[in-house]
N, CA and C atoms as an extended XYZ file, in Angstrom:
570
Properties=species:S:1:pos:R:3:atomname:S:1:resname:S:1:resid:I:1 pbc="F F F"
N        61.297       24.987       10.540 N   UNK     1
C        61.829       24.810        9.118 CA  UNK     1
C        60.776       25.234        8.131 C   UNK     1
N        59.533       24.733        8.310 N   UNK     2
C        58.494       25.083        7.317 CA  UNK     2
C        58.165       26.547        7.464 C   UNK     2
N        58.171       27.162        8.610 N   UNK     3
C        57.925       28.572        8.711 CA  UNK     3
C        59.024       29.442        8.005 C   UNK     3
N        60.238       29.019        8.151 N   UNK     4
C        61.377       29.714        7.484 CA  UNK     4
C        61.207       29.636        5.974 C   UNK     4
N        60.845       28.396        5.429 N   UNK     5
C        60.683       28.210        3.993 CA  UNK     5
C        59.481       29.100        3.454 C   UNK     5
N        58.462       29.176        4.285 N   UNK     6
C        57.312       29.992        3.888 CA  UNK     6
C        57.697       31.483        3.855 C   UNK     6
N        58.465       31.888        4.846 N   UNK     7
C        58.903       33.249        4.925 CA  UNK     7
C        59.767       33.608        3.769 C   UNK     7
N        60.734       32.731        3.357 N   UNK     8
C        61.621       33.004        2.168 CA  UNK     8
C        60.749       33.095        0.945 C   UNK     8
N        59.744       32.193        0.815 N   UNK     9
C        58.927       32.200       -0.426 CA  UNK     9
C        58.192       33.544       -0.495 C   UNK     9
N        57.596       34.063        0.582 N   UNK    10
C        56.927       35.291        0.565 CA  UNK    10
C        57.889       36.443        0.254 C   UNK    10
N        59.120       36.436        0.805 N   UNK    11
C        60.100       37.508        0.491 CA  UNK    11
C        60.532       37.403       -0.930 C   UNK    11
N        60.685       36.263       -1.525 N   UNK    12
C        61.066       36.167       -2.926 CA  UNK    12
C        59.923       36.658       -3.841 C   UNK    12
N        58.681       36.306       -3.451 N   UNK    13
C        57.469       36.775       -4.203 CA  UNK    13
C        57.459       38.264       -4.110 C   UNK    13
N        57.644       38.853       -3.020 N   UNK    14
C        57.594       40.287       -2.828 CA  UNK    14
C        58.669       40.993       -3.623 C   UNK    14
N        59.840       40.419       -3.591 N   UNK    15
C        60.984       41.015       -4.338 CA  UNK    15
C        60.694       41.099       -5.902 C   UNK    15
N        59.950       40.103       -6.399 N   UNK    16
C        59.545       40.134       -7.759 CA  UNK    16
C        58.810       41.429       -8.143 C   UNK    16
N        57.937       41.879       -7.269 N   UNK    17
C        57.188       43.090       -7.569 CA  UNK    17
C        58.136       44.280       -7.795 C   UNK    17
N        59.115       44.381       -6.891 N   UNK    18
C        60.104       45.438       -7.006 CA  UNK    18
C        60.877       45.323       -8.234 C   UNK    18
N        61.434       44.113       -8.504 N   UNK    19
C        62.227       43.887       -9.723 CA  UNK    19
C        61.444       44.135      -10.970 C   UNK    19
N        60.185       43.741      -11.029 N   UNK    20
C        59.355       43.972      -12.166 CA  UNK    20
C        59.108       45.458      -12.421 C   UNK    20
N        58.830       46.178      -11.366 N   UNK    21
C        58.507       47.609      -11.447 CA  UNK    21
C        59.742       48.288      -12.012 C   UNK    21
N        60.839       47.917      -11.582 N   UNK    22
C        62.131       48.635      -12.072 CA  UNK    22
C        62.366       48.245      -13.564 C   UNK    22
N        62.156       46.966      -13.916 N   UNK    23
C        62.283       46.597      -15.250 CA  UNK    23
C        61.254       47.229      -16.191 C   UNK    23
N        60.023       47.378      -15.631 N   UNK    24
C        58.951       48.057      -16.397 CA  UNK    24
C        59.351       49.506      -16.661 C   UNK    24
N        59.844       50.200      -15.700 N   UNK    25
C        60.310       51.595      -15.921 CA  UNK    25
C        61.383       51.687      -16.987 C   UNK    25
N        62.316       50.829      -16.817 N   UNK    26
C        63.474       50.788      -17.783 CA  UNK    26
C        62.955       50.463      -19.272 C   UNK    26
N        61.982       49.480      -19.274 N   UNK    27
C        61.442       49.108      -20.578 CA  UNK    27
C        60.650       50.339      -21.222 C   UNK    27
N        59.848       51.023      -20.392 N   UNK    28
C        59.122       52.165      -20.932 CA  UNK    28
C        60.049       53.154      -21.633 C   UNK    28
N        61.188       53.415      -20.963 N   UNK    29
C        62.131       54.361      -21.451 CA  UNK    29
C        62.778       53.872      -22.750 C   UNK    29
N        63.305       52.663      -22.773 N   UNK    30
C        63.965       52.070      -23.882 CA  UNK    30
C        63.041       51.901      -25.065 C   UNK    30
N        61.828       51.277      -24.811 N   UNK    31
C        60.901       50.964      -25.924 CA  UNK    31
C        60.202       52.195      -26.390 C   UNK    31
N        60.105       53.200      -25.460 N   UNK    32
C        59.340       54.506      -25.843 CA  UNK    32
C        60.190       55.269      -26.874 C   UNK    32
N        61.452       55.059      -26.974 N   UNK    33
C        62.271       55.684      -27.989 CA  UNK    33
C        61.996       55.257      -29.394 C   UNK    33
N        61.274       54.157      -29.567 N   UNK    34
C        60.992       53.588      -30.885 CA  UNK    34
C        59.569       53.497      -31.334 C   UNK    34
N        58.665       53.754      -30.405 N   UNK    35
C        57.213       53.749      -30.749 CA  UNK    35
C        56.430       54.671      -29.781 C   UNK    35
N        55.156       54.809      -30.086 N   UNK    36
C        54.359       55.712      -29.281 CA  UNK    36
C        54.195       55.118      -27.834 C   UNK    36
N        53.918       55.919      -26.846 N   UNK    37
C        53.841       55.458      -25.515 CA  UNK    37
C        52.754       54.422      -25.303 C   UNK    37
N        51.605       54.641      -26.025 N   UNK    38
C        50.407       53.764      -25.817 CA  UNK    38
C        50.585       52.414      -26.657 C   UNK    38
N        51.692       52.331      -27.369 N   UNK    39
C        51.919       51.021      -28.126 CA  UNK    39
C        52.805       50.054      -27.260 C   UNK    39
N        53.223       50.560      -26.084 N   UNK    40
C        53.937       49.719      -25.067 CA  UNK    40
C        52.951       49.424      -23.977 C   UNK    40
N        52.480       48.173      -23.887 N   UNK    41
C        51.396       47.837      -23.030 CA  UNK    41
C        51.773       46.869      -21.933 C   UNK    41
N        51.563       47.228      -20.667 N   UNK    42
C        51.742       46.447      -19.539 CA  UNK    42
C        50.385       46.139      -18.855 C   UNK    42
N        49.299       46.624      -19.347 N   UNK    43
C        48.051       46.462      -18.662 CA  UNK    43
C        47.570       45.003      -18.711 C   UNK    43
N        46.715       44.650      -17.733 N   UNK    44
C        46.253       43.275      -17.571 CA  UNK    44
C        45.478       42.857      -18.825 C   UNK    44
N        44.642       43.614      -19.400 N   UNK    45
C        43.849       43.140      -20.624 CA  UNK    45
C        44.778       42.840      -21.749 C   UNK    45
N        45.800       43.677      -22.019 N   UNK    46
C        46.725       43.359      -23.118 CA  UNK    46
C        47.498       42.063      -22.865 C   UNK    46
N        47.980       41.963      -21.708 N   UNK    47
C        48.773       40.840      -21.309 CA  UNK    47
C        47.939       39.501      -21.346 C   UNK    47
N        46.743       39.463      -20.807 N   UNK    48
C        45.895       38.296      -20.791 CA  UNK    48
C        45.409       37.921      -22.145 C   UNK    48
N        45.172       38.832      -23.041 N   UNK    49
C        44.683       38.594      -24.343 CA  UNK    49
C        45.864       38.115      -25.328 C   UNK    49
N        47.095       38.183      -24.823 N   UNK    50
C        48.255       37.728      -25.560 CA  UNK    50
C        48.946       36.571      -24.884 C   UNK    50
N        48.298       35.871      -24.014 N   UNK    51
C        48.909       34.783      -23.263 CA  UNK    51
C        48.806       33.478      -24.074 C   UNK    51
N        47.875       33.380      -25.006 N   UNK    52
C        47.700       32.132      -25.760 CA  UNK    52
C        47.317       32.465      -27.243 C   UNK    52
N        47.221       31.434      -28.013 N   UNK    53
C        46.686       31.601      -29.353 CA  UNK    53
C        45.594       30.575      -29.531 C   UNK    53
N        45.251       30.152      -30.653 N   UNK    54
C        44.145       29.213      -30.834 CA  UNK    54
C        44.286       27.878      -30.083 C   UNK    54
N        45.505       27.543      -29.643 N   UNK    55
C        45.668       26.324      -28.876 CA  UNK    55
C        45.015       26.385      -27.565 C   UNK    55
N        44.929       27.589      -27.021 N   UNK    56
C        44.542       27.809      -25.624 CA  UNK    56
C        45.437       27.228      -24.601 C   UNK    56
N        46.751       26.980      -25.030 N   UNK    57
C        47.713       26.701      -24.056 CA  UNK    57
C        48.118       27.970      -23.306 C   UNK    57
N        48.354       27.848      -21.990 N   UNK    58
C        48.793       29.015      -21.267 CA  UNK    58
C        49.870       28.540      -20.320 C   UNK    58
N        51.041       29.266      -20.604 N   UNK    59
C        52.218       28.954      -19.813 CA  UNK    59
C        52.643       30.155      -18.956 C   UNK    59
N        52.880       31.259      -19.592 N   UNK    60
C        53.221       32.521      -18.855 CA  UNK    60
C        52.466       33.714      -19.444 C   UNK    60
N        52.313       34.780      -18.661 N   UNK    61
C        51.846       36.033      -19.181 CA  UNK    61
C        53.072       36.757      -19.841 C   UNK    61
N        52.903       37.466      -20.916 N   UNK    62
C        54.038       38.188      -21.438 CA  UNK    62
C        54.309       39.377      -20.497 C   UNK    62
N        55.535       39.745      -20.397 N   UNK    63
C        56.019       40.964      -19.558 CA  UNK    63
C        55.380       42.243      -20.206 C   UNK    63
N        55.387       42.282      -21.522 N   UNK    64
C        54.884       43.520      -22.188 CA  UNK    64
C        54.352       43.090      -23.560 C   UNK    64
N        53.377       43.813      -24.037 N   UNK    65
C        52.822       43.645      -25.449 CA  UNK    65
C        53.110       44.913      -26.212 C   UNK    65
N        53.756       44.702      -27.391 N   UNK    66
C        54.143       45.826      -28.209 CA  UNK    66
C        53.242       45.917      -29.449 C   UNK    66
N        52.668       47.043      -29.756 N   UNK    67
C        51.794       47.148      -30.901 CA  UNK    67
C        52.345       48.302      -31.877 C   UNK    67
N        53.414       47.964      -32.631 N   UNK    68
C        54.007       48.952      -33.486 CA  UNK    68
C        53.042       49.452      -34.574 C   UNK    68
N        53.219       50.681      -34.908 N   UNK    69
C        52.277       51.283      -36.057 CA  UNK    69
C        52.933       51.107      -37.425 C   UNK    69
N        54.270       50.840      -37.469 N   UNK    70
C        54.913       50.573      -38.819 CA  UNK    70
C        56.007       49.652      -38.639 C   UNK    70
N        56.414       49.047      -39.776 N   UNK    71
C        57.631       48.158      -39.788 CA  UNK    71
C        58.898       48.900      -39.417 C   UNK    71
N        58.914       50.205      -39.614 N   UNK    72
C        60.134       50.922      -39.337 CA  UNK    72
C        60.446       50.954      -37.843 C   UNK    72
N        59.450       50.736      -36.981 N   UNK    73
C        59.700       50.696      -35.582 CA  UNK    73
C        60.285       49.473      -35.050 C   UNK    73
N        60.115       48.414      -35.725 N   UNK    74
C        60.498       47.050      -35.290 CA  UNK    74
C        62.010       46.881      -34.979 C   UNK    74
N        62.948       47.272      -35.856 N   UNK    75
C        64.371       47.046      -35.483 CA  UNK    75
C        64.713       47.671      -34.126 C   UNK    75
N        64.329       48.971      -33.895 N   UNK    76
C        64.628       49.497      -32.612 CA  UNK    76
C        64.001       48.744      -31.458 C   UNK    76
N        62.757       48.374      -31.639 N   UNK    77
C        62.070       47.554      -30.556 CA  UNK    77
C        62.785       46.264      -30.307 C   UNK    77
N        63.140       45.631      -31.368 N   UNK    78
C        63.968       44.351      -31.184 CA  UNK    78
C        65.191       44.549      -30.444 C   UNK    78
N        65.926       45.601      -30.826 N   UNK    79
C        67.231       45.897      -30.049 CA  UNK    79
C        66.997       46.163      -28.566 C   UNK    79
N        65.857       46.923      -28.321 N   UNK    80
C        65.599       47.362      -26.984 CA  UNK    80
C        65.186       46.082      -26.172 C   UNK    80
N        64.435       45.177      -26.786 N   UNK    81
C        64.046       43.900      -26.116 CA  UNK    81
C        65.229       43.045      -25.721 C   UNK    81
N        66.235       42.981      -26.674 N   UNK    82
C        67.415       42.230      -26.432 CA  UNK    82
C        68.189       42.844      -25.296 C   UNK    82
N        68.319       44.173      -25.298 N   UNK    83
C        68.969       44.884      -24.191 CA  UNK    83
C        68.247       44.610      -22.824 C   UNK    83
N        67.062       44.530      -22.852 N   UNK    84
C        66.247       44.246      -21.614 CA  UNK    84
C        66.222       42.765      -21.259 C   UNK    84
N        66.747       41.877      -22.094 N   UNK    85
C        66.774       40.422      -21.788 CA  UNK    85
C        65.395       39.823      -21.953 C   UNK    85
N        64.588       40.393      -22.844 N   UNK    86
C        63.245       39.787      -23.136 CA  UNK    86
C        63.204       38.893      -24.400 C   UNK    86
N        62.512       37.769      -24.220 N   UNK    87
C        62.285       36.910      -25.373 CA  UNK    87
C        61.293       37.636      -26.308 C   UNK    87
N        61.461       37.492      -27.565 N   UNK    88
C        60.578       38.160      -28.569 CA  UNK    88
C        59.675       37.132      -29.163 C   UNK    88
N        58.314       37.498      -29.197 N   UNK    89
C        57.395       36.556      -29.773 CA  UNK    89
C        56.508       37.375      -30.790 C   UNK    89
N        56.743       37.195      -32.031 N   UNK    90
C        55.846       37.913      -33.035 CA  UNK    90
C        54.472       37.232      -33.060 C   UNK    90
N        53.458       38.071      -33.255 N   UNK    91
C        52.054       37.489      -33.217 CA  UNK    91
C        51.235       38.376      -34.168 C   UNK    91
N        50.332       37.565      -34.915 N   UNK    92
C        49.415       38.227      -35.833 CA  UNK    92
C        47.956       38.120      -35.292 C   UNK    92
N        47.240       37.293      -35.965 N   UNK    93
C        45.783       37.164      -35.591 CA  UNK    93
C        45.577       36.236      -34.387 C   UNK    93
N        46.547       35.477      -33.985 N   UNK    94
C        46.395       34.549      -32.841 CA  UNK    94
C        45.613       33.336      -33.177 C   UNK    94
N        45.549       32.947      -34.467 N   UNK    95
C        44.794       31.826      -34.939 CA  UNK    95
C        45.523       30.499      -35.011 C   UNK    95
N        46.836       30.569      -34.641 N   UNK    96
C        47.760       29.430      -34.878 CA  UNK    96
C        47.472       28.288      -33.847 C   UNK    96
N        47.706       27.061      -34.408 N   UNK    97
C        47.573       25.793      -33.540 CA  UNK    97
C        48.895       25.159      -33.318 C   UNK    97
N        50.014       25.950      -33.446 N   UNK    98
C        51.340       25.387      -33.182 CA  UNK    98
C        51.919       25.765      -31.884 C   UNK    98
N        51.307       26.807      -31.195 N   UNK    99
C        51.901       27.375      -29.967 CA  UNK    99
C        52.952       28.352      -30.168 C   UNK    99
N        53.137       28.846      -31.497 N   UNK   100
C        54.242       29.748      -31.786 CA  UNK   100
C        54.100       31.074      -31.198 C   UNK   100
N        52.990       31.526      -30.730 N   UNK   101
C        52.716       32.888      -30.103 CA  UNK   101
C        52.524       32.758      -28.647 C   UNK   101
N        52.911       31.696      -28.002 N   UNK   102
C        52.672       31.489      -26.555 CA  UNK   102
C        53.926       31.839      -25.774 C   UNK   102
N        53.841       32.854      -24.891 N   UNK   103
C        55.004       33.101      -23.995 CA  UNK   103
C        55.377       31.952      -23.081 C   UNK   103
N        56.628       31.583      -23.113 N   UNK   104
C        57.090       30.485      -22.239 CA  UNK   104
C        57.910       30.976      -21.057 C   UNK   104
N        58.106       32.308      -21.005 N   UNK   105
C        58.881       32.891      -19.891 CA  UNK   105
C        58.211       34.207      -19.553 C   UNK   105
N        58.195       34.604      -18.306 N   UNK   106
C        57.532       35.776      -17.877 CA  UNK   106
C        58.273       37.009      -18.379 C   UNK   106
N        59.543       36.784      -18.861 N   UNK   107
C        60.329       37.865      -19.395 CA  UNK   107
C        60.255       37.816      -20.980 C   UNK   107
N        59.046       38.056      -21.544 N   UNK   108
C        58.814       37.918      -22.911 CA  UNK   108
C        58.060       39.257      -23.411 C   UNK   108
N        58.354       39.589      -24.636 N   UNK   109
C        57.609       40.693      -25.279 CA  UNK   109
C        56.915       40.178      -26.492 C   UNK   109
N        55.584       40.251      -26.493 N   UNK   110
C        54.774       39.882      -27.670 CA  UNK   110
C        54.580       41.044      -28.588 C   UNK   110
N        55.061       40.906      -29.834 N   UNK   111
C        54.937       41.910      -30.898 CA  UNK   111
C        53.599       41.677      -31.596 C   UNK   111
N        52.600       42.408      -31.343 N   UNK   112
C        51.349       42.314      -32.032 CA  UNK   112
C        51.446       43.096      -33.352 C   UNK   112
N        51.354       42.335      -34.447 N   UNK   113
C        51.609       42.857      -35.825 CA  UNK   113
C        50.285       43.286      -36.515 C   UNK   113
N        49.119       43.275      -35.796 N   UNK   114
C        47.915       43.533      -36.534 CA  UNK   114
C        47.793       44.887      -37.180 C   UNK   114
N        48.518       45.950      -36.742 N   UNK   115
C        48.487       47.222      -37.394 CA  UNK   115
C        49.282       47.316      -38.621 C   UNK   115
N        50.128       46.347      -38.900 N   UNK   116
C        50.969       46.298      -40.071 CA  UNK   116
C        50.216       45.687      -41.196 C   UNK   116
N        49.350       46.399      -41.855 N   UNK   117
C        48.379       45.915      -42.825 CA  UNK   117
C        48.424       46.538      -44.201 C   UNK   117
N        49.628       47.039      -44.567 N   UNK   118
C        49.697       47.487      -45.954 CA  UNK   118
C        49.808       46.274      -46.880 C   UNK   118
N        49.019       46.336      -48.022 N   UNK   119
C        49.061       45.315      -49.068 CA  UNK   119
C        48.910       45.952      -50.354 C   UNK   119
N        49.663       45.446      -51.320 N   UNK   120
C        49.547       46.017      -52.675 CA  UNK   120
C        48.731       45.157      -53.526 C   UNK   120
N        48.427       45.646      -54.733 N   UNK   121
C        47.849       44.870      -55.777 CA  UNK   121
C        48.954       44.073      -56.408 C   UNK   121
N        48.632       43.050      -57.269 N   UNK   122
C        49.709       42.226      -57.886 CA  UNK   122
C        50.511       43.102      -58.752 C   UNK   122
N        51.801       43.058      -58.575 N   UNK   123
C        52.794       43.724      -59.502 CA  UNK   123
C        53.703       42.645      -60.037 C   UNK   123
N        54.156       42.952      -61.260 N   UNK   124
C        55.084       42.027      -61.894 CA  UNK   124
C        56.453       42.508      -61.678 C   UNK   124
N        57.261       41.716      -60.908 N   UNK   125
C        58.545       42.113      -60.489 CA  UNK   125
C        59.632       41.204      -60.998 C   UNK   125
N        60.782       41.815      -61.339 N   UNK   126
C        61.943       40.960      -61.673 CA  UNK   126
C        62.660       40.678      -60.336 C   UNK   126
N        62.566       39.454      -59.834 N   UNK   127
C        63.110       39.154      -58.507 CA  UNK   127
C        64.632       39.052      -58.556 C   UNK   127
N        65.323       39.606      -57.549 N   UNK   128
C        66.749       39.552      -57.554 CA  UNK   128
C        67.241       38.107      -57.650 C   UNK   128
N        68.307       37.933      -58.542 N   UNK   129
C        68.888       36.646      -58.644 CA  UNK   129
C        68.399       35.771      -59.745 C   UNK   129
N        67.196       36.029      -60.209 N   UNK   130
C        66.551       35.211      -61.188 CA  UNK   130
C        67.120       35.547      -62.622 C   UNK   130
N        67.222       36.865      -62.945 N   UNK   131
C        67.563       37.253      -64.284 CA  UNK   131
C        69.050       36.774      -64.664 C   UNK   131
N        69.877       36.783      -63.693 N   UNK   132
C        71.244       36.419      -63.972 CA  UNK   132
C        71.477       34.903      -63.760 C   UNK   132
N        70.609       34.165      -63.465 N   UNK   133
C        70.708       32.705      -63.175 CA  UNK   133
C        70.639       31.912      -64.543 C   UNK   133
N        71.792       31.430      -65.007 N   UNK   134
C        71.729       30.729      -66.252 CA  UNK   134
C        71.100       29.353      -66.213 C   UNK   134
N        70.863       28.860      -64.963 N   UNK   135
C        70.306       27.523      -64.742 CA  UNK   135
C        68.750       27.458      -64.868 C   UNK   135
N        68.225       28.691      -64.943 N   UNK   136
C        66.671       28.840      -65.095 CA  UNK   136
C        66.357       29.026      -66.537 C   UNK   136
N        65.219       28.460      -66.933 N   UNK   137
C        64.682       28.676      -68.244 CA  UNK   137
C        64.261       30.168      -68.370 C   UNK   137
N        64.098       30.599      -69.637 N   UNK   138
C        63.679       31.930      -69.921 CA  UNK   138
C        62.316       32.281      -69.213 C   UNK   138
N        61.418       31.278      -69.120 N   UNK   139
C        60.080       31.578      -68.499 CA  UNK   139
C        60.318       31.791      -67.069 C   UNK   139
N        61.219       31.181      -66.432 N   UNK   140
C        61.456       31.370      -64.986 CA  UNK   140
C        62.247       32.610      -64.655 C   UNK   140
N        62.757       33.241      -65.695 N   UNK   141
C        63.535       34.574      -65.413 CA  UNK   141
C        62.651       35.774      -65.807 C   UNK   141
N        61.446       35.653      -66.168 N   UNK   142
C        60.630       36.760      -66.530 CA  UNK   142
C        60.087       37.416      -65.268 C   UNK   142
N        59.278       38.452      -65.433 N   UNK   143
C        58.686       39.094      -64.371 CA  UNK   143
C        57.715       38.227      -63.568 C   UNK   143
N        57.786       38.221      -62.259 N   UNK   144
C        57.017       37.287      -61.445 CA  UNK   144
C        55.857       38.141      -60.753 C   UNK   144
N        54.645       37.592      -60.879 N   UNK   145
C        53.522       38.247      -60.125 CA  UNK   145
C        53.807       38.236      -58.651 C   UNK   145
N        53.699       39.400      -58.023 N   UNK   146
C        54.061       39.540      -56.640 CA  UNK   146
C        53.155       40.487      -55.936 C   UNK   146
N        52.808       40.224      -54.677 N   UNK   147
C        51.987       41.024      -53.785 CA  UNK   147
C        52.859       41.422      -52.668 C   UNK   147
N        52.997       42.691      -52.363 N   UNK   148
C        53.747       43.172      -51.199 CA  UNK   148
C        52.726       43.141      -50.039 C   UNK   148
N        53.078       42.540      -48.888 N   UNK   149
C        52.201       42.388      -47.791 CA  UNK   149
C        52.997       42.557      -46.456 C   UNK   149
N        52.506       43.446      -45.611 N   UNK   150
C        53.063       43.446      -44.276 CA  UNK   150
C        52.515       42.329      -43.483 C   UNK   150
N        53.113       42.038      -42.272 N   UNK   151
C        52.868       40.834      -41.532 CA  UNK   151
C        51.354       40.818      -41.025 C   UNK   151
N        50.793       41.904      -40.689 N   UNK   152
C        49.413       41.905      -40.084 CA  UNK   152
C        48.273       41.781      -41.061 C   UNK   152
N        48.556       41.687      -42.360 N   UNK   153
C        47.511       41.627      -43.373 CA  UNK   153
C        46.716       40.312      -43.188 C   UNK   153
N        45.432       40.379      -43.180 N   UNK   154
C        44.597       39.188      -43.084 CA  UNK   154
C        44.792       38.450      -44.458 C   UNK   154
N        44.954       37.119      -44.341 N   UNK   155
C        45.235       36.261      -45.500 CA  UNK   155
C        44.244       36.458      -46.643 C   UNK   155
N        42.964       36.676      -46.247 N   UNK   156
C        41.938       36.752      -47.284 CA  UNK   156
C        42.195       37.994      -48.180 C   UNK   156
N        42.751       39.101      -47.592 N   UNK   157
C        43.011       40.250      -48.443 CA  UNK   157
C        44.056       39.969      -49.532 C   UNK   157
N        45.045       39.144      -49.207 N   UNK   158
C        46.035       38.841      -50.241 CA  UNK   158
C        45.338       37.920      -51.375 C   UNK   158
N        44.614       36.975      -50.871 N   UNK   159
C        43.925       36.073      -51.802 CA  UNK   159
C        42.998       36.894      -52.664 C   UNK   159
N        42.307       37.863      -52.171 N   UNK   160
C        41.454       38.760      -53.010 CA  UNK   160
C        42.261       39.641      -54.038 C   UNK   160
N        43.415       40.066      -53.550 N   UNK   161
C        44.296       40.854      -54.497 CA  UNK   161
C        44.785       39.937      -55.656 C   UNK   161
N        45.161       38.699      -55.294 N   UNK   162
C        45.587       37.766      -56.402 CA  UNK   162
C        44.403       37.509      -57.309 C   UNK   162
N        43.282       37.293      -56.799 N   UNK   163
C        42.036       36.928      -57.580 CA  UNK   163
C        41.734       38.072      -58.567 C   UNK   163
N        41.841       39.352      -58.108 N   UNK   164
C        41.520       40.502      -58.954 CA  UNK   164
C        42.450       40.608      -60.150 C   UNK   164
N        43.627       39.974      -59.979 N   UNK   165
C        44.621       40.023      -61.090 CA  UNK   165
C        44.582       38.733      -61.897 C   UNK   165
N        43.658       37.830      -61.546 N   UNK   166
C        43.558       36.568      -62.300 CA  UNK   166
C        44.505       35.480      -61.781 C   UNK   166
N        44.940       35.599      -60.551 N   UNK   167
C        45.820       34.596      -59.956 CA  UNK   167
C        45.099       33.919      -58.793 C   UNK   167
N        45.748       32.865      -58.344 N   UNK   168
C        45.319       32.169      -57.054 CA  UNK   168
C        46.356       32.322      -56.029 C   UNK   168
N        46.122       32.759      -54.854 N   UNK   169
C        47.114       32.757      -53.748 CA  UNK   169
C        46.852       31.395      -53.125 C   UNK   169
N        47.895       30.493      -53.248 N   UNK   170
C        47.726       29.093      -52.974 CA  UNK   170
C        47.844       28.778      -51.491 C   UNK   170
N        47.709       29.727      -50.559 N   UNK   171
C        47.669       29.500      -49.155 CA  UNK   171
C        46.221       29.465      -48.797 C   UNK   171
N        45.705       28.459      -48.122 N   UNK   172
C        44.287       28.322      -47.809 CA  UNK   172
C        44.136       27.779      -46.420 C   UNK   172
N        44.517       28.564      -45.386 N   UNK   173
C        44.233       28.056      -44.068 CA  UNK   173
C        42.754       28.111      -43.755 C   UNK   173
N        42.248       27.272      -42.791 N   UNK   174
C        40.849       27.299      -42.505 CA  UNK   174
C        40.501       28.599      -41.841 C   UNK   174
N        41.452       29.395      -41.295 N   UNK   175
C        41.200       30.628      -40.725 CA  UNK   175
C        41.523       31.806      -41.685 C   UNK   175
N        41.280       31.651      -42.977 N   UNK   176
C        41.588       32.656      -43.944 CA  UNK   176
C        41.039       34.077      -43.596 C   UNK   176
N        39.970       34.090      -42.951 N   UNK   177
C        39.267       35.352      -42.640 CA  UNK   177
C        39.883       36.084      -41.374 C   UNK   177
N        40.813       35.387      -40.653 N   UNK   178
C        41.348       35.930      -39.395 CA  UNK   178
C        42.839       35.794      -39.318 C   UNK   178
N        43.447       34.732      -39.999 N   UNK   179
C        44.859       34.529      -39.893 CA  UNK   179
C        45.607       35.667      -40.690 C   UNK   179
N        46.791       35.947      -40.304 N   UNK   180
C        47.644       36.951      -40.954 CA  UNK   180
C        48.769       36.420      -41.738 C   UNK   180
N        49.190       37.109      -42.748 N   UNK   181
C        50.296       36.688      -43.654 CA  UNK   181
C        51.508       36.413      -42.836 C   UNK   181
N        51.876       37.200      -41.846 N   UNK   182
C        53.114       36.954      -41.050 CA  UNK   182
C        53.097       35.638      -40.411 C   UNK   182
N        51.910       35.217      -39.864 N   UNK   183
C        51.831       33.958      -39.203 CA  UNK   183
C        51.838       32.769      -40.241 C   UNK   183
N        51.248       32.998      -41.406 N   UNK   184
C        51.322       31.997      -42.467 CA  UNK   184
C        52.765       31.763      -42.813 C   UNK   184
N        53.536       32.775      -42.944 N   UNK   185
C        55.026       32.616      -43.283 CA  UNK   185
C        55.804       31.960      -42.106 C   UNK   185
N        55.520       32.494      -40.889 N   UNK   186
C        56.272       32.091      -39.717 CA  UNK   186
C        56.058       30.582      -39.355 C   UNK   186
N        54.824       30.172      -39.569 N   UNK   187
C        54.398       28.831      -39.175 CA  UNK   187
C        54.281       27.822      -40.289 C   UNK   187
N        54.547       28.360      -41.559 N   UNK   188
C        54.365       27.517      -42.757 CA  UNK   188
C        52.919       26.994      -42.782 C   UNK   188
N        52.004       27.843      -42.537 N   UNK   189
C        50.589       27.526      -42.402 CA  UNK   189
C        49.851       27.494      -43.695 C   UNK   189
N        48.776       26.741      -43.843 N   UNK   190
C        47.970       26.743      -44.965 CA  UNK   190
C        48.461       25.861      -46.058 C   UNK   190
């Protein structure tokens, strides 16, 4: 009985290699339609470096790590991940203490957003919905100081842009030199 159970366990383990190889080939084709080939990473270094965040909790290795070059690539990559049955985990600097960037299933795709680092200077923008809202005072309907930031921008860069314009960016995580704006928003950090 024990020998049969051990044999079944070895066969199941072995079958996973075949299943993963087929899924990896399919993933390369689907994901490769939306980003460069080298932005789809199955290598051990990429997977192990995205297995945890600052919590150092380790549950599962991600199936794939995606490193898009632009925001325009993300919708197609998300659709492909859904088609492949992969859980999607967005990740910035990996400084979080909430576990939000930790893969909980071996069928997960970590989206590394570190290359998404466009940031503007402060611009005064009429935000949609404010000008026509009669419930707001005239002061609250004026142009609002705004910084455009992609998800991978290090928080300190946004704070510096605000400071150059005479404002304070009121997010102040202890990891301001390494945390990213996308993580600040996703985790309500700082």
